[in-house]
C-alpha positions as CSV (number, residue, x, y, z in Angstrom):
1,M,7.5,-40.3,48.4
2,K,9.4,-37.1,48.0
3,K,10.7,-38.4,44.8
4,K,7.3,-38.9,43.4
5,L,6.4,-35.4,44.4
6,I,9.4,-34.0,42.7
7,I,8.9,-36.0,39.4
8,L,5.2,-35.0,39.6
9,S,6.0,-31.2,40.0
10,M,8.7,-31.1,37.1
11,L,6.1,-33.1,34.8
12,L,3.4,-30.5,35.5
13,G,5.9,-27.6,35.1
14,G,7.2,-29.0,31.8
15,F,3.6,-29.4,30.6
16,A,2.7,-25.8,31.7
17,Y,5.8,-24.3,30.2
18,S,5.1,-26.3,26.7
19,N,1.4,-24.8,26.7
20,A,2.7,-21.4,27.3
21,Q,5.0,-21.6,24.5
22,S,2.4,-23.0,22.0
23,I,-0.2,-20.3,23.2
24,G,2.4,-17.5,22.4
25,T,3.1,-19.2,19.0
26,L,-0.6,-19.4,18.3
27,T,-1.1,-15.5,19.3
28,K,1.6,-14.6,16.8
29,A,0.3,-16.5,14.2
30,A,-3.3,-15.1,14.7
31,T,-1.8,-11.5,14.7
32,S,0.2,-12.1,11.4
33,S,-2.9,-13.8,9.8
34,A,-5.1,-10.9,10.8
35,T,-2.5,-8.3,9.3
36,Q,-2.3,-10.2,6.2
37,Q,-6.0,-10.4,5.8
38,A,-6.5,-6.8,6.5
39,T,-3.7,-5.7,4.0
40,S,-5.1,-8.2,1.4
41,A,-8.5,-6.9,1.7
42,A,-7.2,-3.3,1.2
43,A,-5.7,-4.4,-1.9
44,N,-8.5,-6.2,-3.3
45,S,-10.8,-3.2,-2.5
46,F,-8.4,-0.8,-4.1
47,D,-10.5,0.1,-7.1
48,V,-8.0,0.9,-10.0
49,A,-10.5,1.9,-12.6
50,G,-12.6,4.2,-10.3
51,I,-9.6,6.0,-9.1
52,S,-8.1,6.2,-12.5
53,N,-11.4,7.9,-13.8
54,Q,-11.2,10.4,-10.7
55,V,-7.4,11.1,-11.6
56,M,-8.2,11.8,-15.3
57,G,-11.3,13.9,-14.2
58,V,-8.9,16.2,-12.2
59,I,-5.9,16.3,-14.4
60,S,-7.6,16.4,-18.0
61,P,-9.4,19.7,-17.6
62,K,-6.5,21.2,-15.4
63,L,-3.7,20.4,-17.9
64,K,-6.0,20.9,-21.0
65,L,-4.9,17.4,-22.3
66,T,-5.3,17.0,-25.9
67,D,-7.2,14.0,-27.6
68,A,-4.0,12.4,-28.5
69,Q,-2.5,12.8,-25.0
70,K,-5.7,11.6,-23.0
71,P,-5.2,7.8,-23.7
72,L,-1.2,8.0,-23.2
73,V,-1.8,9.8,-19.5
74,N,-4.7,7.3,-18.9
75,S,-2.4,4.4,-19.5
76,L,0.1,5.9,-17.4
77,V,-2.2,6.4,-14.6
78,N,-3.5,2.9,-14.8
79,E,0.1,1.7,-14.8
80,T,0.8,3.9,-11.6
81,L,-2.3,2.5,-10.0
82,N,-1.6,-1.2,-10.6
83,K,2.0,-0.7,-9.2
84,K,0.6,0.9,-6.2
85,K,-2.2,-2.1,-5.8
86,S,0.6,-4.6,-6.1
87,I,2.6,-3.1,-3.2
88,L,-0.4,-2.3,-0.9
89,P,-0.2,-5.6,0.9
90,T,3.1,-4.2,2.5
91,A,1.5,-1.0,3.6
92,L,0.9,-2.3,7.3
93,S,3.8,-4.8,7.6
94,D,6.5,-2.9,6.2
95,K,5.7,0.9,6.4
96,A,9.1,2.0,5.6
97,G,9.4,-0.1,2.7
98,Y,6.0,0.7,1.4
99,A,6.7,4.5,1.6
100,S,10.0,4.0,-0.2
101,K,8.6,2.0,-3.1
102,M,5.6,4.7,-3.3
103,L,8.2,7.5,-3.6
104,G,9.6,5.6,-6.5
105,I,6.3,5.1,-8.1
106,S,5.5,8.8,-7.6
107,N,8.7,10.0,-9.0
108,G,8.4,7.5,-11.9
109,F,4.8,8.8,-12.6
110,T,6.0,12.6,-12.8
111,S,9.1,11.9,-14.9
112,K,7.1,9.9,-17.4
113,M,4.5,12.5,-17.5
114,K,7.2,15.0,-18.4
115,G,7.7,13.0,-21.7
116,L,4.0,12.9,-22.5
117,I,2.9,16.5,-21.9
118,K,4.0,19.8,-23.0
119,P,6.2,22.0,-20.6
120,E,3.5,24.4,-19.5
121,Q,1.3,21.3,-18.8
122,Y,3.9,19.9,-16.7
123,T,4.2,23.1,-14.9
124,A,0.5,23.0,-14.2
125,L,0.8,19.1,-13.1
126,L,3.4,20.2,-10.6
127,G,1.1,22.8,-9.1
128,I,-1.8,20.4,-8.5
129,L,0.2,17.4,-7.3
130,P,-0.7,16.9,-3.5
131,K,2.3,17.5,-1.1
132,S,1.1,14.9,1.4
133,A,-1.1,12.0,2.0
134,S,-3.7,14.0,4.0
135,S,-4.9,15.6,0.8
136,T,-8.4,14.3,-0.3
137,S,-7.6,14.7,-4.0
138,A,-7.8,11.6,-6.2
139,L,-4.1,12.3,-7.1
140,A,-3.3,11.6,-3.4
141,K,-5.1,8.3,-3.7
142,M,-2.8,7.5,-6.5
143,L,0.6,8.7,-5.1
144,F,0.6,8.1,-1.4
């Protein structure tokens, strides 16, 4: 009788242990899935065209862009925004990696702008660039 009781308790213990393991796995999978869905939704809702129009609305008059410069700068703004959109899914899962990539994108934008505009326009650009992500500027939406 004792053998049957020991075997039964071991069987129930093993069953309980395996269920606990599978519940932990399901919880991790659900959390991971929810994070992926949230970041995917953020990337899908990132309106490149809308933000591009806002950015051009800010920098065009402040830098006094010429008609020849506007399409070149607009193209660079769109390129920058598309790069940001492509890395947005990593914003929650890999914050350090996202910040590093965004720093590269931001630096790339300013260095490419230097080749597209005059030195006095570049100086004006540096004056209007946001210093942090807490800025409500359209430029902050693009660069952070």
